[in-house]
Structure formats: structure tokens, C-alpha cells
C-alpha positions in Angstrom: 73.5 11.1 -20.8 72.5 14.5 -22.4 71.5 17.7 -20.7 70.0 21.1 -22.0 71.8 24.3 -21.7 70.9 24.4 -18.0 72.3 21.0 -17.2 68.8 19.2 -16.9 69.0 15.6 -17.9 67.2 14.6 -21.3 66.9 10.6 -21.5 67.6 9.5 -25.0 70.3 7.4 -26.8 70.7 10.2 -29.4 72.6 13.4 -29.4 70.3 14.9 -32.2 67.0 13.8 -30.5 68.4 15.6 -27.2 69.5 18.9 -29.0 66.2 19.0 -30.8 64.2 18.4 -27.7 66.2 20.8 -25.5 65.9 23.4 -28.1 62.1 23.0 -28.3 61.6 23.8 -24.6 64.0 26.8 -25.0 61.6 27.8 -28.0 58.8 27.4 -26.1 60.0 29.7 -23.6 61.0 32.3 -26.2 57.3 31.8 -27.9 58.9 30.8 -31.2 56.8 28.8 -33.6 59.1 25.9 -34.5 58.5 23.9 -31.4 56.4 21.0 -33.0 58.8 20.9 -35.9 61.9 20.4 -33.6 60.0 17.6 -31.3 59.2 15.9 -34.7 63.1 16.1 -35.4 63.6 14.6 -31.8 61.3 11.9 -32.4 62.6 11.1 -35.9 66.1 10.9 -34.5 65.0 8.6 -31.5 61.3 7.4 -31.7 61.6 5.9 -28.0 62.4 9.3 -26.5 59.8 9.4 -23.6 60.4 13.2 -23.1 60.0 14.3 -26.6 56.6 12.2 -26.7 55.6 14.0 -23.5 56.5 17.2 -24.7 54.7 16.9 -27.9 51.6 15.9 -25.8 51.9 18.9 -23.8 52.3 21.2 -26.8 49.0 19.5 -28.3 47.1 19.8 -24.9 48.1 23.5 -24.6 46.5 24.1 -27.9 43.3 23.7 -26.0 41.3 22.3 -29.0 39.4 19.1 -28.6 40.3 17.7 -31.9 43.7 17.3 -30.8 42.7 15.0 -28.0 43.5 11.6 -29.7 46.7 12.9 -30.4 47.6 14.2 -26.7 46.4 10.5 -25.7 48.9 8.9 -28.1 51.6 11.1 -27.0 51.0 10.1 -23.4 51.0 6.4 -24.3 54.2 6.5 -26.2 55.9 8.6 -23.4 54.7 6.0 -20.8 55.7 3.1 -23.2 59.3 4.4 -23.1 59.6 5.8 -19.8 62.0 3.1 -18.3 65.1 4.7 -16.7 64.2 8.1 -17.3 64.6 11.0 -14.6 62.2 12.0 -12.0 62.0 15.4 -13.7 61.0 13.7 -16.9 58.6 11.4 -15.1 56.8 14.5 -13.7 56.6 15.7 -17.1 54.6 12.6 -18.0 52.5 12.9 -14.9 51.5 16.3 -15.9 50.7 15.4 -19.3 48.7 12.4 -17.9 46.7 14.6 -15.6 46.2 17.3 -18.3 44.8 14.7 -20.7 41.9 13.7 -18.1 41.3 17.3 -17.5 42.8 17.4 -14.0 44.6 20.7 -14.6 45.3 21.6 -11.1 47.0 18.5 -10.8 48.9 18.9 -13.9 50.1 22.3 -12.2 51.0 20.4 -9.2 53.4 18.5 -11.2 55.2 21.4 -12.7 55.5 22.9 -9.2 57.1 19.7 -8.1 59.7 20.2 -10.7 60.2 23.6 -9.8 60.9 22.6 -6.1 63.4 20.3 -7.1 65.0 22.0 -10.1 64.1 25.9 -9.8 65.7 26.9 -13.3 63.8 24.7 -15.4 62.1 27.5 -17.3 60.1 24.9 -19.2 58.1 23.7 -16.3 57.8 27.4 -15.3 56.4 28.2 -18.7 53.7 25.3 -18.8 52.8 26.1 -15.4 52.1 29.9 -15.8 50.4 28.9 -19.1 48.3 26.5 -17.8 47.2 28.8 -14.6 46.4 31.7 -16.9 43.7 29.5 -18.6 42.7 28.6 -15.1 42.4 32.3 -13.9 44.9 31.5 -11.1 47.7 34.1 -11.8 48.1 34.5 -8.1 49.6 31.0 -7.9 51.5 31.6 -10.9 53.0 34.7 -9.1 53.9 32.5 -6.2 55.5 29.7 -8.5 57.8 32.1 -10.3 58.6 33.9 -6.8 59.5 30.8 -5.4 62.3 30.3 -7.6 63.5 34.1 -8.4 66.6 33.8 -6.3 68.0 30.8 -8.3 68.0 32.7 -11.3 70.5 35.5 -12.5 72.2 36.5 -15.8 74.5 33.6 -15.9 71.7 31.2 -16.4 70.4 30.5 -20.1 67.1 31.9 -20.5 67.0 34.5 -17.8 65.5 36.9 -20.3 62.6 34.8 -20.9 62.4 34.2 -16.8 62.2 38.0 -16.1 59.4 38.0 -18.7 57.3 35.5 -17.1 57.9 37.3 -13.8 56.8 40.5 -15.4 53.8 38.9 -16.8 52.8 37.4 -13.2 53.3 40.8 -11.6 51.1 42.7 -14.3 48.3 40.1 -13.8 48.6 40.7 -10.1 48.2 44.4 -10.5 51.9 45.4 -9.6 52.7 47.4 -12.6 55.8 49.0 -11.6 57.6 46.0 -10.7 56.1 44.4 -13.9 57.6 47.2 -16.1 60.7 46.9 -14.4 61.3 43.2 -14.9 59.9 43.6 -18.7 62.4 46.1 -19.4 65.2 44.3 -17.8 64.1 41.3 -20.0 64.2 43.0 -23.0 67.4 44.6 -22.1 68.9 41.3 -22.2 67.5 40.2 -25.1 65.9 42.7 -27.6 63.8 40.0 -29.4 62.0 39.0 -26.2 58.4 39.4 -27.1 
């Protein structure tokens, strides 16, 4: 069994696939541009890696372009095909993709919230949750999600700077500008490259 930097399971037979998929998730949180490249590497290393297929589908969905819909559906089909033996967390990502592919965006968000209730340090789930809620115009729900997991995050956890940045954005959208600035400055103090 392989895990990401915060100890979350990635079901694959190949260490290179696990590493590339985990890095893609981290880079999504960091808003880096190589996420799809890393996912392609993961799928080349293990074409049967369900979580890599699901993550690729979620990235394509997140582009919000109708021409990507066939690729979203293809990623979903592959993720479901190879879903035997995966973790509950990974299954929830596939469910989120399935809802998203059908335009059921609030149900997709509910999947991310379910992940966060079980695994509050899943920053990738929180990032996807925030992104979807931003497009839905429901940042109040996003602030609830980040607040729900805040006591489980601290400086010893990989990705804490990115977590603080997400909190800062939620707070800014809620009009809590002072708290937003405090969290934003703390995020940048930990990682000056945090956009």
C-alpha cells in the first residue's frame, strides 16, 4: 500500500504511479500547472490506477469546458473499471466525479465533505470542494468546510500553508477581511511561493 505525504492511501501496484498521483494532488493544492502531466505519468506507470483516472477526470471537469465532457466520462469509466479493492476515500472521489459528470455539482461537493469528515487533512478534497463551491457561488458552505477541519491542521502537517491560503480565501469571500489577511500572511510566511 502506498500513501501520500499526509498518510492517505493510494491504491496502485506501482510506486511510481503512487508518487506521481500524490504529487499531482499536492500540486493542485499549490496551483501548479503540471498536474495533468503528473497524472499522465501515473497512468503510464499503472494504467489500472483508479484514483489516477478519477483525479484526471476531476481535473478535466474542473476546466469547465463542454468539449472535455467525453474525456471526463472516459476517465470515470476507467476509474470505475479498476475500483475493486480501493479505499473508501478513493471511492468517494470516483463518486464525486460521477456526480460532476452528470451535472450534480452539489452532490459532488457532498462527496468531498464526506471525505473531509473522515479524513480532515485531505487537502486535495478541500481544494476541490472550494473550487466547486466557488463556481456554484456558495462560499458560505466552503467556509463551513474549511472551518470544520481547521483544528486538525497545524504547521507539522504537509500542505499547511496551502490550507491557510484556502481558509484565507473562504474568509475573504465571507467579508472577514482581517481574519483573511491574517491567514493569508501566515500562509506566505510558511511558503513565500504560495500564490
